[in-house]
N, C-alpha and C positions, 0 to 999 in steps of 0.2 A: 829696674826693669822687671816686669811681671813674667813669671814662668808661663809658658803656653803648653797646656795639656791637650793632647789629641786623642779622642776616643769617640766611639759612636754615640750619638745623641739618643737618649731614652733608655740607656742600659747602664747598670752598675758595672758588670763585667770585670775584666782585669784592670780596667781603669780605676775602679773603686779603691784598690789597694794603694794606688798613688794618691788619690783624693784624700784618703784618711790621713796620710802623712802631711800633706799640704795644709789640711784643715787643723790638725792638732798643733802644727807649728804657727798657725796664723799667717801663713805665707801669702804673698800677693800672686795670684795666678788667674789665668783666663782659660775657660773651657772653650776651645776654638770651635768645635762643632755645635756647641750650644749657644753660640753668639752670632746667629745669622744676620742680625740687624747692624752689626758692626762691619765696616769696610774691611775686606780681606779676611773675614771669618766665615764660619758655617761649615757644613759637611764638605762643600765643594773645595774649600781651602785645604781641608785635611786630605782630600783625594789628590789635590794638586801636588802636595808634598810626596804622597805615596807613588805617584806616577812620574815624578820629576825626572827629567833627563839631565838636569844640571846639578842636582844635589849630589855632592861628592860621596856621601855615605847614606843613601836612601834607606829608610826603615822598610821592613817587610810588611808590617801590619801595626795597627794601633794596639795598645797604647804606645805613644812615644811623646817625648817632652822636648821642647825647645827652650834653651837658656841662651839667649842672644843668638849667635850663629851656630851654636852646638846643638845637634840633634842626638838624643839618647833614646834608644829603643829597648824593648823588653822590660816587663814589669820589675823583675828582680834587679836588673841592671839600673833602671831608673832609680829605684829605691836605694841601691848602693851608692849612686851618685848624689842623691839628695840627702841621704841620712846625715852625713857630717855637716852639710850646709844648714840643715834644719834643726840641728841639735838632737837628732833621733838615731844616733849611732854611738857605739862605745868610743871613748877616747883612746883606748888601747887598740891600736891598728890590727893586731892579731885577732882580737875578738870581732872585728868587723867582718872577717871572713867566716867566722862561726855564725854570725847573724845572717850573712848571705847564704850560707849553706842551709840554714833553717828556712829561709825564704824560698829557696829552690825546692825544698821538700814540700812546703806548702803548695807551691806551683804544681808539683806532681799530683798532689791530692785534688787540687782544683780541676786538673785535666780529667782525673778519674771520675769526679762528680759530674762533669759535663758529659762524659761518655756513658753515664747511666741512662740518659735519654736519647743519646745518639750513638749506640754501640756499633752500628754497621757502617754508616757513612754520614759524614757531616753534611753532604749535599742532599740527603734524603730528609723528608719531613718526619717528625716524630711518629705520626700516624702510620708511616710506612714500615716502622720497625718496632712496634709496640711489644710484640711477643719477646723479641730479643732484649728489649729494654727492661722488661720485667725480670728476666733472668739476670741481667747485668746489675740492675739496681739491688736486687735481693742479695746477690753476692757482695756487692759494695757495702750493704748494711751489715751483713753477717760477718764479713771477713776484713774488708778494707778499712772501714771506719775504726774498728777496734785496733787494727794493726798500727795505723797512723797515730791514733789518739793515745794509745798506751805509750808510744814512743815520745810524743810531745809532753805527756804528763810526766814521764820519767826525766825529760830534759829539765822541766821545772823543779822537780824534786831534787835533782842532782846539781842544780846551779849552786856553786860554792858560795855565792853571795845572797842566797835565800831564794824562796820559791815565789816571790811576787812577780818576777819578770823572767823571761826565757833566758836572757843573757845579762849578766851584770847586775848593777844595783839601781838602774833607772830604766824608764820606758825607752824602747827603741821601736823602729818601724816594724820589726817583725812581730812585736806584741800587738800592734794595730792590725797587722795582717792575720794574726791568729784569731782575733776578734771577728774579722770579716769572714774567715773560713767557717767558724762555728756559727755565726749568724746566718750564713747561707745555708748551712746544713739544717739549722732549726727551721728555716723556711721550707726547704725542699722535702725534708723527712721528719715532720713533727712527731709522728708515732715512734719512729726509731730513736729520736733524740729526747724522748720524754724523760728518761732517767739518766740523761747525760751527766748531770751534776753529781749523781750518786757514784757513778763509775770513775769520773774524772774531776774530782773536786777542785784541784788546782787550776785546771783549764777553765772550769766554770767560774771560779773566782776572778781569773784574769779577764775573762769576757765581761763580767759585771763591773770590774774596776775600770775598764776602758769606757764603758757606757757612762760611768759616773764622772769622767773627766769633763770639766766645764766646756771647753771648746768643742769636744766631740759630741757632748750632749746637745749643745746648741746646733751643731751641724746635723745630727741625726733627726732633730725635730724640724729642720728647715726644709724648704722646697728645693734646696740644692741636693739633698739626698734623694736619689731616684729610688722609687719603690722596687722591690724584687718583682720580677714578672717572668712570664713563660716565653720570653724571647732571649733570655739571658743564660748565664752559666748554671745557676741554681734555679731549678724549675720544680714547682710542686704539682706533680701528677699523682693523685691519691692512689691510683692503681700500682704505683711503683713503691709506695711506702709500706711499712709493716712494723708492727710492734716487736720489741725485743725485751728480754728480761734484764 
């Protein structure tokens, strides 16, 4: 039975972190909101689950995943569930919690990246908070990107099994998520990220290694990979970007 992934059509968003794992594993899955021509699918079907009065454990928001009758919500939680099933989690159960902790830290940074263009209120348009967004974005570039990336670079460096992966000796879903985080930052802040590889060589190498994986390379070049856009988490507004040394 195919996994059913629920996320907004036309957006990478937080759903992309789950897609990357499914694609790398070659898993059979259906994007429910992106399949409007199939009976029982489309955005309406996703909304039916969100608004359901009969679902015993309804999700708050997408992304969420259905595996048979089980509904799993929240990106990090979905990946922790899928990781062992897809061969993208450490065999050592203790290390699975380390991977989940890193995934949650990535989620924290994703939220901060989103808040660069919506610093005052999610219900306001970007155009209604541009001045505040510029202040927030420049602080993010000057302080928050270095703080997070120095940490992740150190995690790679201190991995007892070598610096090719964040945890252990083989690729896990958190390596794919790290690629997605870096890729989103490259899109949103090309000036700020221009010298990323010089400052964080291990992270840059991980990013490039993920791109080179055959299944991921095929996915990234396919029409299944939604392009970054200004309705998503990572948005490129030139006025928010700035060069750094």
